N, C-alpha and C positions, 0 to 999 in steps of 0.2 A: 577504476572503482574496485575496491576489495570485494570479493564475493562472500556471500553469506555462507557460514559453515554447513548449513543443512540443505540438502539437495531439493527437498520439497519447497522450502521457502525461496530458494534461488529460482526455481521454475515459476513460482507464483509472481515473483518480482519481474522476471522476464515477460510473463504473460501480461502483467499490468502495463509495462513499458510498451509492449506491442499494441496495446489498446489505447495508447496516447497519454498514459499517466506519466508523471515525472517523479523520479526517485531522487530524494535529497538525503545524502548520507548524514549520519549523526556525527557529532563532534568527537574528538579523541576521548573525552571523559563522559560522553553521553551514555545514559542507561539503555537507550534504544539504538538499534542498528541504523535506523533511518526512518524517513517518512515518505509515503507515496501520496502524491497530490494529483487530482484530476487536471488534465491539460486544457480543459474548457474554461476560459476566463470567468464565465458566469457561475461556475461551480466552485467558488472559493472555499466552501465548507466541506467539499468532498475530499477528505484526506484520511489517512490511516497510518498509525505507527507500525513499524516493523521491528519486532523485538529480537534481540540477539539470542536469548536462550528461553524461548517460551516453554511452558510445561509440556505441551504436546505440539511439536513442530508441524505434524500433518494437519491438525486442527487449525493452527494459525495460518498455514498456507491456504486452507479451504476458506477461512475468513477473508483473506486478502482477495481471493478469486470472487467470492460472493459480493464483496464491496465493489470491486471493479465491474462486475456484471450488473449490479443494481444501478449503475450510473450510465446514462445515455444522453445524447445531445438535447433531446426535447424535454428532458426532465427538469422541472424548476428546482432551485436550490432553496430548501427551507431550513430554518434554524433548529427545528425540533427533530431533524434526522439524527440517527445514532452515528 
């Protein structure tokens, strides 16, 4: 897998993967770098896009970490979640 150019986002992706999330790289002509998806089968809606060039890489990395931390095995998957 090709690494993200920003160190903060690279660290956030590694954190997500260490928590059981799955990273799916974007295509060659994709606008986003890839997507992170929760590894729990019941959490099909728990996912997040990882952007190649966000306006603020540190804020984007914090968003990734918050999303991962908000997901835990006992939490139900509801369609109205952001």
